[in-house]
SEZADREN-944141 format. One line per field, with one value per residue (C-alpha): residue number from 0; residue in three letters; x, y, z. Coordinates in steps of 0.5 Angstrom, whole numbers, plus 500, padded with zeros to 3 digits. Each point is the difference from the previous one (the first is absolute). Layout:
N
i <- NUM ...
aa <- ala ...
c1 <- X ...
c2 <- Y ...
c3 <- Z ...
END
This chain:
907
i <- 0 1 2 3 4 5 6 7 8 9 10 11 12 13 14 15 16 17 18 19 20 21 22 23 24 25 26 27 28 29 30 31 32 33 34 35 36 37 38 39 40 41 42 43 44 45 46 47 48 49 50 51 52 53 54 55 56 57 58 59 60 61 62 63 64 65 66 67 68 69 70 71 72 73 74 75 76 77 78 79 80 81 82 83 84 85 86 87 88 89 90 91 92 93 94 95 96 97 98 99 100 101 102 103 104 105 106 107 108 109 110 111 112 113 114 115 116 117 118 119 120 121 122 123 124 125 126 127 128 129 130 131 132 133 134 135 136 137 138 139 140 141 142 143 144 145 146 147 148 149 150 151 152 153 154 155 156 157 158 159 160 161 162 163 164 165 166 167 168 169 170 171 172 173 174 175 176 177 178 179 180 181 182 183 184 185 186 187 188 189 190 191 192 193 194 195 196 197 198 199 200 201 202 203 204 205 206 207 208 209 210 211 212 213 214 215 216 217 218 219 220 221 222 223 224 225 226 227 228 229 230 231 232 233 234 235 236 237 238 239 240 241 242 243 244 245 246 247 248 249 250 251 252 253 254 255 256 257 258 259 260 261 262 263 264 265 266 267 268 269 270 271 272 273 274 275 276 277 278 279 280 281 282 283 284 285 286 287 288 289 290 291 292 293 294 295 296 297 298 299 300 301 302 303 304 305 306 307 308 309 310 311 312 313 314 315 316 317 318 319 320 321 322 323 324 325 326 327 328 329 330 331 332 333 334 335 336 337 338 339 340 341 342 343 344 345 346 347 348 349 350 351 352 353 354 355 356 357 358 359 360 361 362 363 364 365 366 367 368 369 370 371 372 373 374 375 376 377 378 379 380 381 382 383 384 385 386 387 388 389 390 391 392 393 394 395 396 397 398 399 400 401 402 403 404 405 406 407 408 409 410 411 412 413 414 415 416 417 418 419 420 421 422 423 424 425 426 427 428 429 430 431 432 433 434 435 436 437 438 439 440 441 442 443 444 445 446 447 448 449 450 451 452 453 454 455 456 457 458 459 460 461 462 463 464 465 466 467 468 469 470 471 472 473 474 475 476 477 478 479 480 481 482 483 484 485 486 487 488 489 490 491 492 493 494 495 496 497 498 499 500 501 502 503 504 505 506 507 508 509 510 511 512 513 514 515 516 517 518 519 520 521 522 523 524 525 526 527 528 529 530 531 532 533 534 535 536 537 538 539 540 541 542 543 544 545 546 547 548 549 550 551 552 553 554 555 556 557 558 559 560 561 562 563 564 565 566 567 568 569 570 571 572 573 574 575 576 577 578 579 580 581 582 583 584 585 586 587 588 589 590 591 592 593 594 595 596 597 598 599 600 601 602 603 604 605 606 607 608 609 610 611 612 613 614 615 616 617 618 619 620 621 622 623 624 625 626 627 628 629 630 631 632 633 634 635 636 637 638 639 640 641 642 643 644 645 646 647 648 649 650 651 652 653 654 655 656 657 658 659 660 661 662 663 664 665 666 667 668 669 670 671 672 673 674 675 676 677 678 679 680 681 682 683 684 685 686 687 688 689 690 691 692 693 694 695 696 697 698 699 700 701 702 703 704 705 706 707 708 709 710 711 712 713 714 715 716 717 718 719 720 721 722 723 724 725 726 727 728 729 730 731 732 733 734 735 736 737 738 739 740 741 742 743 744 745 746 747 748 749 750 751 752 753 754 755 756 757 758 759 760 761 762 763 764 765 766 767 768 769 770 771 772 773 774 775 776 777 778 779 780 781 782 783 784 785 786 787 788 789 790 791 792 793 794 795 796 797 798 799 800 801 802 803 804 805 806 807 808 809 810 811 812 813 814 815 816 817 818 819 820 821 822 823 824 825 826 827 828 829 830 831 832 833 834 835 836 837 838 839 840 841 842 843 844 845 846 847 848 849 850 851 852 853 854 855 856 857 858 859 860 861 862 863 864 865 866 867 868 869 870 871 872 873 874 875 876 877 878 879 880 881 882 883 884 885 886 887 888 889 890 891 892 893 894 895 896 897 898 899 900 901 902 903 904 905 906
aa <- unk unk unk unk unk unk unk unk unk unk unk unk unk unk unk unk unk unk unk unk unk unk unk unk unk unk unk unk unk unk unk unk unk unk unk unk unk unk unk unk unk unk unk unk unk unk unk unk unk unk unk unk unk unk unk unk unk unk unk unk unk unk unk unk unk unk unk unk unk unk unk unk unk unk unk unk unk unk unk unk unk unk unk unk unk unk unk unk unk unk unk unk unk unk unk unk unk unk unk unk unk unk unk unk unk unk unk unk unk unk unk unk unk unk unk unk unk unk unk unk unk unk unk unk unk unk unk unk unk unk unk unk unk unk unk unk unk unk unk unk unk unk unk unk unk unk unk unk unk unk unk unk unk unk unk unk unk unk unk unk unk unk unk unk unk unk unk unk unk unk unk unk unk unk unk unk unk unk unk unk unk unk unk unk unk unk unk unk unk unk unk unk unk unk unk unk unk unk unk unk unk unk unk unk unk unk unk unk unk unk unk unk unk unk unk unk unk unk unk unk unk unk unk unk unk unk unk unk unk unk unk unk unk unk unk unk unk unk unk unk unk unk unk unk unk unk unk unk unk unk unk unk unk unk unk unk unk unk unk unk unk unk unk unk unk unk unk unk unk unk unk unk unk unk unk unk unk unk unk unk unk unk unk unk unk unk unk unk unk unk unk unk unk unk unk unk unk unk unk unk unk unk unk unk unk unk unk unk unk unk unk unk unk unk unk unk unk unk unk unk unk unk unk unk unk unk unk unk unk unk unk unk unk unk unk unk unk unk unk unk unk unk unk unk unk unk unk unk unk unk unk unk unk unk unk unk unk unk unk unk unk unk unk unk unk unk unk unk unk unk unk unk unk unk unk unk unk unk unk unk unk unk unk unk unk unk unk unk unk unk unk unk unk unk unk unk unk unk unk unk unk unk unk unk unk unk unk unk unk unk unk unk unk unk unk unk unk unk unk unk unk unk unk unk unk unk unk unk unk unk unk unk unk unk unk unk unk unk unk unk unk unk unk unk unk unk unk unk unk unk unk unk unk unk unk unk unk unk unk unk unk unk unk unk unk unk unk unk unk unk unk unk unk unk unk unk unk unk unk unk unk unk unk unk unk unk unk unk unk unk unk unk unk unk unk unk unk unk unk unk unk unk unk unk unk unk unk unk unk unk unk unk unk unk unk unk unk unk unk unk unk unk unk unk unk unk unk unk unk unk unk unk unk unk unk unk unk unk unk unk unk unk unk unk unk unk unk unk unk unk unk unk unk unk unk unk unk unk unk unk unk unk unk unk unk unk unk unk unk unk unk unk unk unk unk unk unk unk unk unk unk unk unk unk unk unk unk unk unk unk unk unk unk unk unk unk unk unk unk unk unk unk unk unk unk unk unk unk unk unk unk unk unk unk unk unk unk unk unk unk unk unk unk unk unk unk unk unk unk unk unk unk unk unk unk unk unk unk unk unk unk unk unk unk unk unk unk unk unk unk unk unk unk unk unk unk unk unk unk unk unk unk unk unk unk unk unk unk unk unk unk unk unk unk unk unk unk unk unk unk unk unk unk unk unk unk unk unk unk unk unk unk unk unk unk unk unk unk unk unk unk unk unk unk unk unk unk unk unk unk unk unk unk unk unk unk unk unk unk unk unk unk unk unk unk unk unk unk unk unk unk unk unk unk unk unk unk unk unk unk unk unk unk unk unk unk unk unk unk unk unk unk unk unk unk unk unk unk unk unk unk unk unk unk unk unk unk unk unk unk unk unk unk unk unk unk unk unk unk unk unk unk unk unk unk unk unk unk unk unk unk unk unk unk unk unk unk unk unk unk unk unk unk unk unk unk unk unk unk unk unk unk unk unk unk unk unk unk unk unk unk unk unk unk unk unk unk unk unk unk unk unk unk unk unk unk unk unk unk unk unk unk unk unk unk unk unk unk unk unk unk unk unk unk unk unk unk unk unk unk unk unk unk unk unk unk unk unk unk unk unk unk unk unk unk unk unk unk unk unk unk unk unk unk unk unk unk unk unk unk unk unk unk unk unk unk unk unk unk unk unk unk unk unk unk unk unk
c1 <- 468 500 505 501 498 504 504 502 497 503 499 505 495 494 503 500 492 500 502 496 500 496 494 500 496 496 500 496 500 500 506 504 498 501 507 502 498 502 507 497 494 506 504 494 498 507 499 497 499 494 498 504 497 506 503 494 499 507 500 493 502 506 496 495 505 504 493 499 507 498 493 504 505 494 496 506 502 492 500 506 497 494 504 503 494 497 506 499 493 501 505 496 494 504 503 493 497 506 498 493 502 504 495 495 505 501 492 499 505 497 493 502 504 494 496 505 500 492 500 505 497 493 504 503 493 497 506 500 492 502 505 496 494 505 503 493 498 507 499 493 503 505 495 495 506 502 493 499 507 498 493 503 505 494 496 506 501 506 501 507 501 494 504 506 497 497 506 504 497 495 501 499 494 496 502 497 494 498 502 495 495 500 500 494 497 502 498 493 500 503 496 504 499 506 498 496 506 505 495 500 508 500 494 504 507 496 497 507 503 494 501 508 499 494 505 506 496 497 507 503 493 501 508 498 504 497 506 499 492 501 498 493 502 502 494 495 503 499 493 498 504 494 499 503 495 495 502 500 493 497 498 498 498 507 503 495 502 507 500 505 504 494 503 506 497 495 506 503 494 497 507 501 502 495 494 503 501 494 496 504 500 493 499 495 503 495 499 496 500 498 494 498 499 497 493 500 497 502 507 505 501 506 505 504 499 507 499 499 505 505 498 500 507 502 497 504 506 499 498 506 505 496 500 507 501 494 503 507 497 494 499 493 501 493 496 504 499 492 500 503 496 494 501 502 493 496 503 504 496 493 501 502 494 495 503 499 493 498 502 497 493 500 501 495 498 504 506 500 499 506 504 498 502 506 503 498 504 506 499 500 506 504 498 502 507 500 499 507 502 498 505 502 496 505 507 506 501 506 503 498 493 501 497 493 500 501 494 496 502 498 493 500 502 493 498 505 499 493 502 505 496 498 501 497 493 501 501 494 496 502 498 493 499 502 494 495 497 499 497 497 493 496 503 505 495 495 505 502 492 499 506 498 492 503 504 495 495 504 502 492 498 498 498 495 498 498 496 496 498 498 496 497 498 497 495 499 502 505 502 507 496 496 506 503 493 500 508 498 494 504 506 496 497 502 499 496 506 502 506 500 498 504 496 500 508 500 495 505 506 497 498 507 504 495 501 492 498 493 501 505 505 500 507 501 503 495 498 502 497 507 499 495 503 503 507 505 506 496 499 507 502 495 503 507 498 497 506 504 495 500 508 501 495 504 506 497 496 501 505 496 493 499 493 503 501 507 500 499 506 505 498 501 500 493 497 503 497 493 500 502 494 495 503 500 493 498 504 497 493 503 502 493 496 504 501 494 494 503 503 497 494 498 502 495 494 501 500 494 496 502 497 494 499 501 494 498 498 507 506 503 507 506 504 498 504 507 498 499 507 504 496 502 507 501 497 504 506 498 498 507 503 496 502 508 501 495 497 507 501 494 503 502 493 494 495 502 501 493 497 504 498 493 500 504 494 495 503 501 493 497 504 498 493 500 503 495 495 503 501 493 497 505 497 493 501 503 494 495 504 500 492 499 504 496 494 502 499 494 494 502 507 500 494 502 496 505 505 505 501 500 506 504 500 505 497 494 502 498 505 506 498 500 507 503 498 502 507 501 498 505 506 499 499 506 504 498 498 503 500 493 498 500 497 494 499 500 495 495 500 499 495 496 500 499 493 499 501 495 495 501 499 493 498 501 497 505 500 504 504 500 503 506 501 498 505 505 499 500 507 503 497 503 507 501 498 505 505 499 503 495 498 494 497 502 495 495 501 500 493 498 503 496 494 501 501 492 498 505 498 494 494 500 507 498 497 507 504 497 499 506 506 503 493 498 501 495 493 496 495 506 502 493 500 506 497 493 504 502 496 497 498 493 501 503 498 494 504 506 496 497 506 503 494 500 493 497 502 494 500 508 498 502 503 506 500 500 505 505 498 507 506 505 496 499 508 500 496 505 506 498 501 506 501 506 503 495 499 505 497 503 499 494 503 506 498 507 503 505 506 507 505 506 495 505 495 494 493
c2 <- 393 496 498 494 500 502 504 507 506 505 506 499 505 495 495 506 500 492 499 497 506 504 496 500 506 504 498 503 496 507 503 493 500 507 500 494 503 507 500 497 505 505 497 499 507 502 495 504 493 496 497 494 495 495 504 500 492 498 504 497 493 501 503 494 495 503 501 493 498 505 496 493 503 503 494 496 504 500 492 500 505 497 493 504 503 493 497 506 499 493 502 506 495 495 505 503 493 499 507 498 493 504 505 495 497 506 502 493 501 507 497 495 505 505 494 498 508 500 494 504 506 497 496 507 504 494 501 507 500 495 505 506 496 498 507 503 495 501 508 499 495 505 506 496 498 508 502 495 502 507 499 496 506 505 496 500 508 499 505 500 496 504 507 497 499 507 503 497 505 500 492 499 504 497 493 503 502 493 497 504 499 493 500 504 495 494 503 501 492 498 497 499 502 506 502 506 503 498 503 506 501 499 505 505 499 500 507 502 498 504 506 500 499 506 504 499 501 506 503 498 503 507 500 498 494 495 495 500 500 493 497 500 494 497 502 498 493 500 502 496 496 498 508 498 495 505 504 495 497 507 497 505 495 498 507 501 494 501 507 500 506 504 504 502 502 505 503 501 503 504 504 501 508 500 499 504 506 500 500 506 504 498 507 501 504 506 499 506 499 493 502 506 495 494 503 503 495 504 500 494 494 501 494 501 503 503 496 494 500 502 494 495 503 498 493 498 503 496 494 500 500 495 495 499 500 495 496 500 499 496 492 502 507 499 499 506 504 499 502 506 502 498 505 505 500 499 506 505 499 499 506 505 498 501 507 501 497 504 506 499 498 506 504 496 493 501 502 494 496 503 499 493 499 504 495 494 502 502 494 495 503 499 493 498 503 496 494 500 499 492 497 492 496 496 501 495 496 498 493 499 500 497 493 503 505 495 496 507 502 493 501 508 500 500 505 505 502 502 505 504 506 500 507 503 496 503 507 499 498 506 505 496 500 508 502 495 504 506 495 494 499 506 505 503 500 503 506 500 501 505 504 500 502 506 502 499 504 506 500 500 504 506 496 496 507 503 494 500 507 499 495 504 506 495 499 492 495 495 493 504 506 494 497 507 501 493 501 507 498 494 504 505 495 499 495 501 501 506 496 498 493 495 501 508 499 496 505 506 496 499 507 502 496 501 508 501 504 501 507 503 504 508 501 494 502 503 495 502 497 497 496 495 499 493 500 495 503 498 493 499 503 494 495 502 500 493 497 502 496 494 500 501 494 496 502 498 494 494 495 494 499 496 499 496 493 497 498 507 503 496 506 506 504 497 502 507 501 497 506 505 498 501 506 503 499 503 506 500 501 506 503 498 503 507 501 496 502 506 504 498 497 507 504 496 500 507 501 496 504 507 497 498 507 504 503 496 507 503 498 494 500 496 500 492 498 503 495 494 502 500 494 496 503 498 493 499 502 496 493 501 500 494 496 502 500 497 493 498 500 495 495 495 499 499 501 507 502 498 503 507 499 499 506 505 498 502 506 502 498 505 505 499 499 507 503 497 503 507 500 497 506 505 498 500 507 502 497 503 507 499 498 507 504 496 502 507 500 504 498 504 499 496 503 507 506 505 496 506 499 493 500 505 494 495 495 500 502 493 497 505 498 492 501 504 495 494 503 501 493 497 505 498 492 500 503 496 493 496 493 496 504 507 496 497 507 504 495 500 508 499 495 504 506 496 498 507 503 495 501 508 500 497 506 506 502 501 505 500 506 497 493 504 502 493 497 505 498 492 502 503 494 495 504 501 492 498 503 495 495 494 497 497 507 502 496 502 508 498 497 507 504 496 500 508 500 498 507 503 495 503 496 496 497 499 493 498 503 496 493 500 504 499 499 495 494 503 499 506 500 502 506 503 503 505 500 503 506 503 506 498 493 502 502 493 496 496 498 498 495 497 499 497 496 504 501 507 504 499 493 498 500 500 494 503 505 494 496 506 505 499 501 496 494 502 500 494 497 504 497 493 503 502 507 500 494 501 504 496 498 504 499 503 501 500 493 498 505 503 496 501 498 498 495 494 495 500 500
c3 <- 188 507 504 504 507 506 495 503 498 495 505 506 504 500 505 505 499 500 507 505 505 494 502 507 503 496 493 494 493 496 503 499 493 499 503 496 493 502 496 494 500 500 494 496 500 498 494 494 496 501 507 502 505 500 506 504 498 502 506 503 498 504 506 500 500 506 504 498 504 505 502 500 505 504 500 502 506 502 500 505 505 500 502 505 503 500 504 505 501 502 505 503 501 504 504 502 502 504 504 500 504 505 501 502 505 503 500 504 505 502 500 505 504 500 503 505 502 501 504 504 501 502 505 502 500 505 504 500 502 506 502 500 504 505 500 501 505 504 500 502 506 501 500 505 505 500 501 506 502 500 503 506 501 500 505 505 498 497 494 499 494 497 502 497 493 501 501 494 495 494 499 507 501 494 503 507 496 497 506 504 495 500 508 500 496 504 507 497 499 506 506 506 507 499 493 502 504 494 495 504 500 492 499 505 496 493 503 502 493 496 504 499 493 499 504 496 493 503 502 493 497 503 499 492 500 495 501 507 499 497 507 498 496 507 503 494 501 507 500 494 495 496 498 494 499 502 494 495 502 502 507 505 505 501 500 506 504 499 500 494 501 501 506 496 494 504 503 494 497 506 501 493 499 495 504 506 496 496 507 502 494 497 497 494 495 497 493 498 493 501 504 496 494 503 501 493 495 494 502 498 505 504 500 506 507 503 507 497 495 506 504 494 498 507 500 494 502 507 497 495 506 505 494 500 508 501 494 504 507 500 498 498 496 496 507 503 494 500 507 499 494 503 506 494 497 507 503 496 493 503 506 494 496 505 501 493 499 506 498 493 503 504 493 495 498 493 504 504 494 497 506 500 493 500 506 497 494 504 504 494 497 507 501 492 503 506 497 497 507 500 505 501 505 503 501 499 507 503 500 507 497 493 501 503 495 494 503 500 493 497 503 498 493 497 504 499 493 502 505 496 500 507 501 494 502 507 497 495 506 505 494 500 507 500 496 502 505 495 494 503 499 497 504 494 495 504 501 493 498 506 497 493 502 504 494 495 505 501 492 498 506 496 495 504 504 493 498 506 500 493 501 506 496 495 505 498 505 496 504 501 504 504 502 502 504 504 502 502 504 503 502 503 505 507 506 506 504 495 496 493 498 496 494 501 500 494 496 502 498 493 499 503 495 494 501 502 505 503 502 496 503 497 501 494 494 495 494 493 494 498 506 497 494 498 499 497 504 506 498 498 507 503 496 502 507 499 496 506 505 496 499 508 501 495 504 507 498 505 498 504 503 506 498 493 500 501 493 497 505 495 495 503 494 498 507 499 493 503 505 495 496 506 502 493 499 507 498 493 504 503 494 496 506 499 493 498 505 503 494 494 503 503 494 496 505 501 492 500 505 496 494 503 504 494 497 493 497 501 496 503 502 497 506 502 493 503 507 495 497 506 503 493 501 507 500 494 504 506 496 497 507 502 494 501 507 504 496 499 508 500 495 506 502 495 505 502 493 498 506 497 493 503 504 495 495 505 501 493 498 506 497 493 502 503 494 496 504 500 493 499 504 496 493 503 502 493 496 504 499 493 500 503 495 494 504 499 492 498 496 494 500 494 497 500 498 498 496 500 507 500 495 504 506 499 505 505 507 503 495 502 507 499 495 506 505 496 498 508 501 495 502 507 499 495 506 506 496 496 496 500 506 495 495 504 503 493 497 506 499 492 500 506 496 493 503 503 493 497 505 499 493 500 504 495 493 495 494 494 503 507 497 498 507 503 495 503 507 498 497 506 504 495 500 508 501 494 505 505 495 501 494 503 501 492 497 505 499 492 501 504 494 495 503 501 492 500 501 494 494 495 501 494 501 508 498 496 506 505 496 496 504 507 503 495 505 505 500 498 506 504 496 499 507 498 493 503 503 493 499 493 503 499 492 499 506 497 493 504 505 494 496 506 502 507 504 500 506 504 499 500 507 507 499 496 506 505 496 499 506 503 494 504 499 493 500 503 494 495 503 497 494 496 496 496 504 506 506 505 507 506 507 504 507 505 503 501 495 503 501 503 495 505 503 500 503 495 502
END
C-alpha cells in the first residue's frame, strides 16, 4: 500500500500545497490538511460503496515525504545563512574597534588643544586686566592733567577753553558739567596764596553755568519740548554725578551736599500747569445729594463726592502724561515722580480734603466721619492706580561716563533689588500722612464714640423721657432718679463770678446727650405710651449704626504706630489688627451702655417699679411679661451680632478678646439678674392675687343647706376667678416667654398655687353634697393646670384630686381608700386634718382613729398642728415620696432661673 520515499504524489495539485512559500507567513495546520484532502473527500462522497482509506493514506504518505524533503532544504539554507552572519559579525567587530581607536586619538587631540587654549585665555585675561588698569590710570592721569590745566586757566581768568566746550552741543555741555564739578571739589582742597581768588572764579563760573542750564530748561519746559528739556541731564551731572549713588543708596545727606538736581526738579514741579490751574480754579462742587445723605444715619453711605472724583480723575490723567515726559527727560525719573506726587498729596488732595471735612464737621459728627471714610476709600483706589507708574531709578549712561558708571554699578547691584517699589512705598506713606492728623491717638475714636452716643441719645430721647416721667410719677427714688437729681443740682450750680464751673458744664453736657432735662420744655412733643415700649426695630437700627461705625473704624485703622517697637513695625497687618481689636472693644462699650443700660435696663427698672407700686388687693398686670419678651429678643439679637461681627475682629489680640468676653458676660448677667427680679415680682403678685381670690371662698360653699341651689352652680365663684387668672397667666406667658424660661415660670405659679390649695382645703367643712362641688372645683383647677404642659405639675394636682375624693367616699370604705389606693403611701396622720373636715366625722371618727391607731382629737395634739401647720412644709415632706412614679421635684424660686438662650459665653 505504501510507496517508496521520494516518489511523486498521485495528485498533481498536491505539489502546489507543498511548496516552501505555503509555510511562510501565517500558517494553519487545519487549513493545510483540509486543502490536501479536499478532493479525496469529494470523491469519497460520490462513491456509493464502502469508505476507501487507501487514497487518503497514499496522499498523506506522499505529503509527509515531501515535507521531510522541504525540511531538509530549509535546514541547509539556515546553516548557510548562519555561517554568513558569523562572518559579517567578525568583520563588524573589527571595524568598530578601528573606529574606537580613531575616536580616542581625536579626543586626545582636542584635550590637548583645550589645555593650550585655557593657558592662552588666562594669559589674555591677565593682559586685559593689566591693560584696563593702565587705561584707568591713564584716564585718571589725563583727567588730573585736564583739571590742573583748567584750574590754572581759571586762576588766570581764562575761560575760553570751557566756553568752547560749552558751545559744542550736548556732549560738550555734559563734559563741562563734569569738569566744573571736579574743579569745584579741587578748589575746596587747594591751599595756596591765590586759591581764594581762583575758588571765587570757579564758583562764579559754576553759578553762571547753573543759571544758564536752568533758564534753558525753563524755556524748553514752557515750549513743551521734552527733547530739549534733556538739558536737565547735563545739569544733574554738573550738580552731582553722585545723584545715581543717592538713588541707589537712598543717601539724603549726599543730595543735600551736592544739590543733586533739586533746583531743576523744583522748577519742573513748581511751574507745572496742574498746580497753577488748581490754585486759580479751586472751586468746590456743591453736591447737594451727598450733603443731604451724610447726616442721615439711616441713609446708605455715599461712595463718591463729585469734586473729589473730578480731582482724582485729573490726577490720573496728569500722572499718565507726566510719567512719559519724566521718563524721557530726567536721568532720575523715579525721584522726580516722587517729588511730583508728594506735591499732589500735600497740596491738591489735602486742601480739598480739609474743605470737605470742615464742611462735614459743621453739619454733624456723623457727616464728618462719613466724609473721612469716603475720602479714605477713594484715595486708596487712587493710590492703587498710581502704583502702576513705577519708573526706573537710573537711566543708561553715555560712553563718556561708562567707566565710572560700571564701578558704581558694581557696588549697587545688591541694593537695586530692594528699591524696585520706591514709588509704591512713597504713595503708601503719603496716604498715611494724609490721614494721620485725623486718626492719631484717641482723636478719631473719641469722635466716633461721641457720634454714636449722640445718635443713640436722639433715637432714645422720647423713650428716656417716658421712663423718667414714669419713675417720677411712682414717687420712689431709684438709682437712676438719684443720678438725675444729682446731675441737675450740679448743672444748676454756678461760681462766684457768675459763670458755670467745670463740673457744672460736664453735668450739663451729660444731661444734654442723655436726653435728660432738669426743667423740661413745655413746648416739647407730648409723651405717648408707645414711646416707652421696647422695639426690635429700634434695636436693629442701633446695631446697624454700630456696624457702620465698626466698619469705618476698621477702614481707618492706622497701619503703623510710633509707640510700637521697630520689630513689630515689620508686620503692619498685625499692628492694624491690634488697633482694630482695641477700637472694637471701645465701640462695644458704647453699644452696651446704650442698648443694655439706657434701653433694656431702663425698661426693666420701670416695669419693676410699676409692679411694686400696684396695690396687692387688685389684680396684677401681666404687661411686664411683654417687657421680658422684648428684652429676650433684643438680647438674643445683640449677642448674635457680638458673636458674628465683633469677636472675630478681636481674634488677633487674646487679651482684648478676653476682656470683651468678660465685659459682655457681665452686661448679660446684669440684664438676666434684673429680669429674674422682675419675673419674681410678677410671680409674687400673681400668687398673692390667687390667695386673695381663694380667701373669698364662703364658709358654707362646700357644706350647703339648699342642695338644689348648690347643684345649679357648676363651680364656686373663687374657683372661676382663679381659673380665669391662671388662664390669663398661661396665655400671656406662652406669648412672651419660651423654652426653659416659660417652664420655670409656669412651674413656679403651679407649685405656689398647689400649696395655696392644700392650705385652702383645711379651712372649710365638707358635706356629701359639698364634696361634689369641691370635686368640680378641683377638676377645674386640674384641667387649667394641665394646659400648662408641665409634667411635674400633673402629679401634684392629681394628688389634690385624690385628696378631694376623701370627701366623697363612704365611711366604710374610707379606710381602704386611704391605706390601699393612691394615698396609701402617705402617712395617715398627714391626711387626718382633711378627713376630719367631713361633716359625718363625728359619727365614725372614733372608730376610724381606733382602726388606724391614731390619737384622739383632743390628744392628737398640738404636735401635729405644729408639725404640719404650714402645708407647704408638708408638701416638701411629701415630695420625698413617689406616688405612681412620684411627685417630681420642681424649682422653688427664680434665683438664676431666667436665662437668655442666645448668651454665647456661658455663666
